[in-house]
C-alpha positions in Angstrom: 6.9 4.3 21.0 6.7 8.0 20.0 3.6 8.8 18.1 4.2 12.3 17.1 3.7 13.8 14.0 6.1 15.2 11.6 5.4 15.4 7.6 7.2 12.6 5.8 9.1 13.9 3.0 10.1 12.6 -0.4 12.1 13.1 -3.4 11.2 10.3 -6.3 11.1 12.9 -9.0 9.6 10.1 -11.4 6.9 8.6 -8.7 2.7 9.7 -9.2 1.5 11.2 -6.6 5.0 12.0 -4.7 6.7 13.9 -8.1 8.1 16.3 -5.3 10.9 18.5 -5.8 13.2 17.9 -2.5 11.6 20.8 -0.3 8.1 19.5 -0.8 6.3 17.6 2.0 3.9 14.4 1.1 1.1 13.6 3.6 0.4 9.8 3.2 -2.1 8.4 5.4 -2.9 4.7 4.8 -5.7 2.2 5.8 -3.8 -0.4 6.8 -5.6 -3.7 8.1 -4.4 -4.1 11.3 -5.3 -7.1 13.5 -4.2 -7.4 17.1 -3.9 -11.5 18.0 -6.7 -10.6 20.6 -9.1 -7.7 18.3 -11.6 -8.3 16.4 -10.9 -7.6 12.5 -11.0 -3.9 11.8 -9.6 -1.1 10.0 -6.7 1.2 11.9 -5.2 3.8 10.1 -1.3 3.7 10.0 0.1 6.9 9.7 3.3 7.6 7.4 4.3 10.6 9.5 4.4 8.9 12.6 6.1 5.8 10.8 8.7 8.4 9.5 9.4 9.5 13.3 9.7 6.0 14.6 12.2 4.9 11.6 14.2 8.0 12.9 13.6 7.8 16.7 14.0 4.1 17.5 17.7 4.5 15.7 16.5 2.2 12.5 18.3 4.9 10.4 21.2 4.3 12.1 21.8 1.2 10.3 19.6 1.1 7.5 19.2 3.8 4.7 16.2 5.0 2.5 16.6 5.9 -0.8 20.1 6.7 0.0 19.8 8.8 3.2 20.4 7.1 6.3 23.4 4.5 7.6 25.4 2.3 5.0 25.6 -0.9 7.3 22.0 -2.3 6.4 20.0 -2.6 3.2 18.6 0.6 1.7 14.9 -0.2 2.2 13.7 1.9 -0.6 16.0 0.1 -3.5 15.6 -3.3 -1.8 11.5 -2.9 -1.9 9.6 -3.2 -5.5 6.4 -2.6 -6.5 4.9 -5.8 -4.9 5.7 -4.6 -1.1 2.9 -5.8 1.0 2.6 -6.6 4.1 3.3 -10.6 3.5 6.8 -8.9 2.1 7.1 -6.5 5.1 6.7 -9.6 7.5 9.0 -12.1 5.7 11.6 -9.6 5.4 11.5 -7.9 9.2 11.3 -11.8 10.1 14.4 -12.9 8.2 16.9 -10.4 9.1 15.4 -9.9 12.9 18.2 -11.7 14.4 21.0 -9.7 12.2 19.2 -6.6 13.5 19.4 -7.7 17.1 23.1 -8.5 17.2 23.9 -5.0 15.4 21.7 -2.9 18.1 23.3 -4.8 20.7 27.0 -4.2 19.2 26.1 -0.3 18.8 24.6 0.0 22.3 21.0 0.7 20.8 17.9 -0.7 23.6 15.5 -2.4 21.7 12.0 -1.0 22.4 8.8 -2.2 22.0 6.4 -2.0 19.1 2.6 -2.0 19.2 0.7 -3.4 16.3 -0.3 0.6 15.7 3.3 1.3 15.7 3.9 -1.4 12.9 1.0 0.0 10.9 3.1 3.4 11.1 6.0 1.7 9.8 4.4 -0.5 6.9 2.5 3.2 6.0 6.0 5.0 6.0 7.7 2.5 3.8 4.8 2.6 1.7 4.6 6.1 0.8 8.2 6.2 -0.5 7.1 4.0 -2.7 3.6 5.2 -3.9 2.3 5.5 -7.4 5.8 3.3 -7.5 6.5 2.4 -11.1 8.8 5.1 -12.3 6.9 7.1 -15.2 8.7 8.1 -18.8 8.0 11.4 -19.8 8.6 10.8 -23.4 6.5 7.2 -23.5 3.6 10.1 -21.2 3.7 12.4 -24.6 3.1 9.6 -27.2 0.3 8.1 -25.1 -1.3 11.5 -24.5 -1.8 11.9 -28.4 -2.4 8.1 -29.0 -4.9 7.9 -26.3 -6.8 11.1 -28.2 -6.4 13.0 -24.5 -4.5 15.6 -27.1 -7.1 15.8 -29.4 -9.5 18.2 -26.7 -7.1 19.1 -24.2 -4.2 21.5 -25.4 -1.4 22.3 -22.9 -2.0 26.2 -22.9 -5.4 26.6 -24.3 -8.7 24.6 -25.3 -9.1 22.2 -28.1 -12.9 21.2 -27.5 -15.9 23.0 -25.5 -15.7 21.6 -21.8 -12.3 20.5 -22.2 -9.6 22.7 -19.9 -6.2 23.0 -21.0 -3.6 20.9 -19.1 -1.9 24.3 -17.7 -5.5 24.6 -15.6 -6.0 21.3 -14.1 -5.6 21.4 -10.8 -5.6 17.7 -10.1 -2.1 17.2 -11.8 -0.7 17.7 -8.2 -2.9 15.0 -6.7 -3.4 11.5 -8.6 -6.6 11.0 -6.9 -7.9 14.4 -8.0 -7.4 13.4 -11.5 -8.6 10.1 -11.7 -11.8 11.8 -9.6 -12.1 14.4 -12.3 -11.5 11.6 -15.1 -14.3 9.7 -13.3 -16.9 12.5 -12.9 -16.5 13.6 -16.7 -16.5 9.9 -18.0 -20.2 10.3 -19.3 -19.2 13.6 -21.0 -15.8 12.3 -22.3 -17.6 9.3 -23.6 -20.6 11.1 -25.9 -17.5 12.8 -27.6 -15.7 9.9 -28.4 -19.1 8.5 -29.6 -19.7 11.2 -31.8 -16.2 11.1 -33.1 -16.4 7.3 -33.6 -13.4 6.3 -31.4 -13.7 3.9 -28.9 -13.1 4.1 -25.5 -8.9 4.6 -24.5 -8.1 1.8 -21.8 -5.1 2.6 -20.3 -2.7 0.5 -17.6 -1.3 1.6 -14.6 1.8 2.0 -16.3 0.3 4.2 -19.0 -1.3 6.2 -16.3 1.9 6.9 -14.7 3.8 7.9 -18.1 0.9 10.3 -19.3 1.1 12.3 -15.7 4.6 12.3 -15.3 4.9 14.5 -18.7 2.1 16.5 -18.0 3.6 17.2 -14.6 7.5 18.2 -16.4 5.7 20.4 -18.6 7.1 24.3 -18.6 3.4 25.0 -18.2 3.0 22.8 -15.0 6.1 22.5 -13.8 6.0 24.7 -11.1 2.6 23.6 -9.8 2.5 22.6 -6.3 2.0 19.0 -5.6 0.4 17.3 -2.7 -0.8 13.7 -2.0 -3.6 13.6 1.0 -5.1 10.2 1.0 -7.7 9.9 4.1 -8.5 6.6 5.7 -10.9 4.2 4.4 -13.4 5.3 7.0 -16.9 6.1 5.3 -15.9 3.7 2.2 -17.7 0.9 2.5 -21.2 3.1 2.8 -20.4 4.6 -0.3 -19.3 1.7 -2.0 -23.0 0.4 -1.2 -24.5 4.1 -1.3 -23.6 4.7 -5.0 -24.6 1.8 -6.6 -21.3 0.0 -6.3 -21.7 -3.2 -4.5 -24.9 -4.3 -6.7 -22.2 -5.0 -9.9 -19.3 -6.2 -7.9 -20.6 -9.7 -6.9 -20.0 -13.0 -8.6 -17.2 -12.7 -10.9 -17.0 -9.1 -10.2 -16.7 -9.2 -6.6 -13.9 -7.4 -5.3 -12.7 -10.5 -3.4 -12.2 -12.1 -6.8 -10.3 -8.5 -8.2 -8.0 -8.0 -5.3 -4.8 -9.3 -4.9 -1.4 -7.5 -4.4 -3.1 -4.5 -6.0 -1.7 -1.2 -6.0 -3.4 2.5 -6.0 -2.5 2.6 -9.3 -3.7 -0.3 -10.5 -7.2 0.9 -9.1 -7.0 4.1 -10.8 -6.7 2.9 -14.2 -9.1 0.2 -13.8 -11.7 2.8 -12.7 -11.2 4.4 -15.8 -11.2 1.9 -17.9 -14.6 0.7 -16.2 -16.4 4.0 -16.3 -18.2 3.2 -19.9 -18.9 -0.4 -19.4 -21.4 0.5 -16.5 -25.2 0.2 -16.8 -25.9 3.4 -15.7 -24.4 6.7 -15.4 -21.5 6.5 -13.6 -21.8 8.3 -9.8 -20.3 11.7 -9.2 -17.6 11.7 -6.7 -16.1 14.3 -4.2 -12.6 14.6 -3.5 -12.9 13.4 -0.3 -15.4 10.5 -1.3 -13.1 9.6 -4.1 -10.6 9.1 -1.7 -12.6 7.3 0.6 -13.8 5.0 -2.0 -10.4 4.3 -3.4 -9.0 3.9 0.2 -11.7 0.9 1.0 -11.0 -0.6 -2.3 -7.1 -0.9 -2.2 -7.9 -1.9 1.8 -9.7 -4.7 0.9 -7.1 -7.0 -0.2 -5.6 -7.0 3.4 -9.2 -8.0 5.0 -8.6 -11.1 2.7 -7.2 -14.5 3.2 -4.6 -15.0 0.8 -2.7 -17.7 2.2 -3.3 -21.7 1.9 -4.0 -22.8 5.5 -3.2 -26.5 4.3 0.1 -25.6 3.0 0.2 -23.5 6.2 0.2 -26.2 8.2 3.0 -27.7 6.5 5.1 -24.8 6.9 4.2 -24.6 10.8 6.0 -28.2 11.0 8.7 -27.8 8.8 10.0 -24.5 10.4 9.6 -26.0 13.8 6.8 -23.7 15.0 5.1 -26.6 16.4 8.3 -27.8 18.5 7.9 -25.1 20.8 4.2 -23.9 20.3 2.6 -27.3 20.6 4.4 -28.3 23.5 3.2 -27.0 26.6 6.4 -28.0 28.6 8.5 -25.6 26.3 6.9 -22.3 27.9 5.9 -21.2 24.2 1.7 -20.2 24.5 -0.2 -22.5 22.4 -1.2 -20.2 19.3 -4.4 -21.7 18.8 -7.7 -19.8 19.7 -5.6 -16.4 19.8 -6.7 -15.2 16.0 -7.0 -13.8 14.3 -3.8 -13.1 13.2 -2.4 -10.6 10.4 1.0 -9.9 8.3 1.1 -6.4 10.4 0.0 -8.1 13.7 2.8 -10.6 13.2 5.6 -7.8 12.8 4.8 -6.7 16.5 4.5 -10.2 18.1 7.9 -10.8 16.5 9.8 -7.8 17.8 7.9 -8.1 21.2 8.6 -11.7 21.8 11.5 -12.8 19.1 14.7 -12.3 21.0 13.0 -14.7 23.9 11.8 -17.3 21.3 15.4 -17.4 19.4 17.5 -17.9 22.8 14.9 -20.9 23.0 15.3 -22.1 20.0 18.9 -22.0 20.4 18.8 -24.1 23.3 17.2 -26.6 21.2 19.7 -26.0 18.3 16.9 -25.1 16.4 17.5 -23.0 13.7 15.8 -19.5 13.0 12.9 -20.1 10.7 13.4 -17.8 7.4 10.1 -17.4 5.2 9.3 -16.3 1.8 6.4 -13.5 1.5 4.2 -16.3 0.4 4.9 -18.7 3.2 4.0 -16.4 5.7 0.8 -15.5 3.9 0.0 -19.2 4.4 1.3 -19.6 7.8 -1.1 -16.6 9.1 -4.4 -18.2 6.9 -3.3 -21.6 9.1 -2.9 -19.8 12.2 -6.4 -17.9 11.6 -8.0 -21.4 10.8 -7.2 -22.7 14.5 -9.8 -19.8 15.4 -12.0 -21.2 18.1 -9.6 -24.2 18.3 -8.3 -22.9 21.6 -9.9 -20.6 24.9 
């Protein structure tokens, strides 16, 4: 697969973190959990720019469009995927759609290339980047919230209303959502003191409210010309920061990330960090821009390290979808899956693309229908396959 880098572009006007004009470039590197069947559990970077190259160069765009650009014979991936676009959703959709994709490729004379786990991660990063900060914002609601949450009491648009409160027009962080989160977090101590002095409760924000406020501020006459950029570094070093900044001391038990993370987005994490700042028992640690990217990347990527499925249900699905018919029968030629864990959503996509056509031929020989999966079923199936770890050679 080609791995050359070319900046991915997007023109989703009401998308926080991607509020870009058509000429702007959105650069996003996501840290995706990528588990090859023979590899240890690890985080490997999936690059959205490489993913766009793959999407275009491997002829996906001949059939699929993305937000209206591309072929019309297959679904527009930007419209069909909602904010719950998780790896399990991607894997189940690709699995269900694979026979139709292979047939369309044969009709058009498109040669199916290989898809490595790394390339699968790049594709997912690209698809996710087009939906980044994916809830559409409403500037009208944002304007009301900016006042209702007391932001406007100190932060004027063109001029400051309080000491140490820069006007919105001077906010360099408006073009980068993680920069804004860092500014909000680092200054939470001063803001908390100001709220206490005025006897005003700390204003909580939902991810939708944060999106609305940012869309409002990004579309003001004074800020509309500001350059928008988004650079999301990999989660490398995030765990060390999580520990050295004292986060790990409190995030245990009921507050452990393993209990809090499930299908969350970066928007959700950003709002949660703002809401959490005044509740800390000590002065919140400050973060540089790079550190904020690493810490948020680490927190966001953690959900892909967690077992989201149920292996008991997965075992039933393995039987009901006729997986056991071949994989538990040595004479079928299909490999036993015991002992080949760990599996992940991303590695399943690579395995599907590499071995799926042959698998489909074998199933047709046995008059077996191609299995269809919901996202939750795919998660359960993967959990079951990983429960077989150590059961084989």
